[in-house]
Structure formats: C-alpha cells, structure tokens
C-alpha positions in Angstrom: 0.0 0.0 0.0 1.5 3.4 -1.0 1.6 6.1 1.6 0.6 9.7 0.9 2.4 12.6 2.4 0.4 15.6 3.7 2.0 18.8 5.0 0.3 20.7 7.9 1.3 23.3 10.4 1.8 21.5 13.7 0.5 24.4 15.8 -2.8 24.9 13.9 -5.4 23.3 16.2 -8.4 25.1 14.7 -10.6 23.3 12.2 -12.1 26.0 9.8 -13.1 24.5 6.5 -9.9 25.4 4.6 -7.3 25.3 7.4 -4.2 23.2 6.9 -5.4 20.9 9.7 -8.8 20.4 8.1 -7.3 19.7 4.7 -4.8 17.3 6.3 -7.6 15.5 8.2 -9.5 15.2 4.9 -6.5 13.8 3.1 -5.8 11.3 5.9 -9.4 10.2 6.0 -9.5 9.6 2.2 -6.1 7.8 2.2 -7.1 5.7 5.2 -10.2 4.3 3.4 -7.9 2.4 1.0 -8.3 -0.4 3.5 -11.1 -1.4 5.8 -10.3 -1.0 9.5 -12.1 -0.7 12.8 -9.4 1.4 14.5 -6.8 3.8 13.1 -4.0 5.1 15.2 -2.1 8.3 14.5 1.5 7.6 15.5 4.3 10.2 16.1 7.7 9.2 14.8 9.5 11.0 17.7 9.0 11.8 21.3 7.1 15.0 22.1 5.3 15.2 18.8 1.6 15.6 19.5 -0.9 13.7 17.3 -4.1 14.6 19.3 -5.3 17.5 17.2 -4.9 15.6 13.9 -6.5 12.5 15.2 -9.5 14.5 16.6 -9.8 16.3 13.2 -9.7 13.0 11.3 -12.4 11.6 13.5 -14.5 14.8 13.0 -14.1 14.6 9.2 -14.9 10.9 9.2 -18.0 11.4 11.3 -19.2 14.1 9.0 -18.5 12.1 5.8 -20.0 8.9 7.2 -23.0 10.6 8.9 -22.2 8.5 12.0 -19.9 8.8 14.9 -16.2 7.9 14.4 -14.8 8.2 18.0 -11.6 10.0 18.8 -9.6 8.2 21.5 -6.9 10.3 23.2 -4.6 7.6 24.5 -1.5 9.7 25.0 -1.6 9.5 28.8 -2.7 5.9 29.3 -0.6 3.9 31.7 0.3 0.3 30.8 -1.7 -0.9 33.8 -4.8 0.7 32.3 -4.2 -0.2 28.7 -5.8 -3.7 28.4 -9.4 -2.6 27.7 -8.3 0.0 25.3 -6.0 -2.4 23.4 -9.0 -4.8 23.2 -11.2 -2.0 21.9 -8.7 -1.1 19.2 -8.3 -4.8 18.2 -12.0 -5.4 17.9 -13.3 -6.7 14.6 -16.7 -5.4 13.7 -18.2 -2.2 12.3 -15.7 -0.5 10.1 -14.2 3.0 10.8 -15.1 3.2 14.5 -12.1 4.7 16.2 -9.3 7.2 15.5 -6.7 7.2 18.3 -3.8 9.4 19.2 -0.8 7.9 21.1 2.6 8.9 22.3 5.6 7.8 20.3 6.3 4.1 20.6 10.0 4.8 21.0 9.2 6.5 24.3 6.3 4.5 25.6 5.7 0.7 25.7 2.0 1.5 26.2 2.0 3.5 22.9 3.7 0.5 21.2 1.1 -1.9 22.6 -1.9 0.3 21.6 -0.4 1.1 18.2 0.2 -2.6 17.5 -3.4 -3.4 18.5 -5.0 -1.0 16.0 -5.8 -2.2 12.5 -4.3 0.7 10.6 -1.9 3.6 11.3 -0.8 7.0 10.1 2.8 8.0 10.7 3.4 11.7 11.7 6.9 13.2 11.2 8.0 16.8 11.8 9.8 18.6 9.0 13.5 19.3 9.7 13.3 17.6 13.1 12.4 13.9 12.8 15.3 11.8 11.9 14.8 9.1 9.3 16.1 6.3 11.5 13.5 7.2 14.1 10.7 7.1 11.6 11.9 3.7 10.3 12.2 2.3 13.8 8.6 3.3 14.5 7.5 1.7 11.3 9.3 -1.5 12.2 8.0 -1.6 15.8 4.4 -1.0 14.9 4.5 -3.1 11.8 4.9 -1.5 8.3 1.8 -3.3 6.9 -0.4 -1.3 9.3 0.6 2.1 7.9 -1.7 3.5 5.3 -0.2 7.0 5.1 2.1 9.6 6.6 1.8 13.3 7.5 4.6 15.8 7.6 4.0 18.6 10.2 5.8 21.9 10.6 6.3 25.1 8.6 6.2 24.7 4.9 9.5 25.8 3.4 9.7 28.7 1.1 
C-alpha cells in the first residue's frame, strides 16, 4: 500500500473549512479508506510530537462524511496498567471505521507501542526538519509496516 504525504502546520489546532489541519484531516481520511479497518492510530515518529489535534480532526471529518460517529480516543496519557481494555477495543473486529486514536511515540512508551500494535491501521506523523529518518523507520518496524496507510509531515512549509 503506498503512503501519501500531507503537510500541515503542527500548531494549527483550529478546524475551519480550509485550514491546513482540516485539509490534512480530509486527506488522511481519504487515504485511510484504501483499506477497511475498525481502528486507526495516529503515531508520532518521535518523542514529544503531538498527534491529538490531527486524530481528533480526522475523527470529525470521518464522522461528517459517514454521517455516523467515528470516535476519537486520546490515548497519550494511558498507563500500561490501564491499557488492556483500550487495546482490546482497538483490536475489535466489527463495524468499520469506529475509532481514530492518538498515542505517544512508541519509541518513548511501551503503552503506545502496545496500543499502536493493537490497531488495524496507522498513520505516521513526522516533523519537518526535526524527525530523523532512523527514528521514523524504527517506529514503522516496531508497529508493523503493513499497518501504515499514510504519513503526515507537520511543521512550517519551506519557502
């Protein structure tokens, strides 16, 4: 499956119709529908990179397009001891396109690795001029390259 790159401003948390975040969320949603999944996880390729706003925006776009709720799960602060029911929720087979989750970087959190690996599909988030290629490759390898249906580049657009 080929991945599509989308560029957004990492600090744009609003969702007006033509904002970079809204456009990125739409692009991620369309790309993610190349496969059928119950859960999609938005995975940062490095520590400290937030995926919550993008995951929430993708869930909102998906809900609007499908005319039914696609739930955003903010899993960035979940402790390993509390992760089992969430991992089971992400691993559920059933109604397609139910959950879009945000997690911490699997390189910094075993809980994030567990939750990312439980999801059916994933989007990789990298930061322009900051994320190192070895870090992104390591996240792909840890989570499983076959899970990834796309990638998003955040940060200021050059030029």
